[in-house]
C-alpha positions in Angstrom: 246.2 -60.0 -285.3 243.9 -63.0 -284.7 241.0 -64.1 -286.9 237.5 -64.0 -285.5 235.6 -67.2 -286.3 231.8 -66.8 -286.3 229.8 -69.8 -285.4 226.2 -70.2 -286.7 223.7 -68.8 -284.2 221.4 -71.8 -284.6 223.4 -74.2 -282.5 222.2 -77.6 -281.6 221.0 -76.4 -278.3 218.6 -73.9 -279.9 217.4 -76.5 -282.4 217.0 -79.3 -279.9 213.5 -80.6 -279.9 212.7 -79.0 -283.3 212.4 -81.3 -286.3 212.4 -79.8 -289.7 210.4 -81.5 -292.4 211.8 -81.2 -295.8 208.5 -82.2 -297.4 204.9 -81.4 -296.9 201.9 -83.6 -296.5 200.1 -84.4 -299.7 196.7 -83.0 -298.7 195.0 -84.6 -301.6 196.2 -88.1 -300.6 195.5 -87.3 -297.0 191.9 -86.3 -297.8 191.4 -89.6 -299.8 192.8 -91.6 -296.9 190.5 -89.9 -294.4 187.5 -90.4 -296.6 188.4 -94.0 -297.2 188.9 -94.8 -293.6 185.7 -93.0 -292.6 183.7 -95.0 -295.2 185.4 -98.2 -294.1 184.6 -97.5 -290.5 180.9 -97.0 -291.3 180.7 -100.2 -293.4 182.9 -102.4 -291.1 183.1 -101.3 -287.5 185.6 -104.0 -286.8 188.2 -102.0 -288.7 188.2 -99.5 -285.8 189.1 -101.6 -282.8 190.7 -99.3 -280.2 193.1 -101.9 -278.9 194.5 -102.5 -282.4 194.9 -98.8 -283.0 196.7 -98.3 -279.7 199.1 -101.1 -280.6 199.8 -99.4 -283.9 200.1 -96.1 -282.2 203.0 -97.4 -280.2 204.7 -98.2 -283.5 204.3 -94.8 -285.0 205.2 -92.8 -281.9 208.9 -93.7 -282.3 209.0 -92.3 -285.9 210.2 -88.8 -286.7 207.9 -86.3 -288.2 209.4 -86.6 -291.7 209.0 -90.4 -291.6 205.3 -90.0 -290.7 204.8 -87.5 -293.5 206.5 -89.9 -296.0 204.4 -92.8 -294.9 201.2 -90.8 -295.3 202.2 -89.4 -298.7 203.3 -92.8 -300.1 200.4 -94.8 -298.9 197.7 -96.1 -301.2 194.1 -97.2 -301.0 195.3 -100.9 -300.9 197.5 -100.0 -297.9 194.6 -98.4 -296.1 192.3 -101.4 -296.8 194.9 -103.9 -295.6 196.0 -102.0 -292.5 193.2 -99.6 -291.4 194.1 -99.6 -287.7 197.7 -98.6 -288.6 196.5 -95.6 -290.7 194.0 -94.6 -288.0 197.0 -94.6 -285.6 199.1 -92.6 -288.1 196.5 -90.0 -288.4 196.1 -89.8 -284.7 199.8 -89.3 -284.3 199.9 -86.6 -287.0 197.1 -84.8 -285.2 198.8 -85.1 -281.8 202.0 -83.6 -283.2 199.9 -80.8 -284.8 201.1 -81.8 -288.3 197.5 -81.8 -289.4 194.4 -80.1 -288.0 
């Protein structure tokens, strides 16, 4: 008699388009980032130039969800200060992907 081989039901076709994130956003760090960028925008409006953010947005759109989460989690205040338009773009991309509200 032949042996029946069961294949997993979650084949690649069912999972296509779904990205699993092995880690979660550090909401404490995310809150600090948002507060810092908001304060920076109030004190220095040049930090929020739409063309700069759109250029950075093109960079982050190619990243997978997990990469974006890692970048947000591992960023520091000095990163936010040095590259505010990048982190504005990162937050916008996280929102668009519904990874943050």
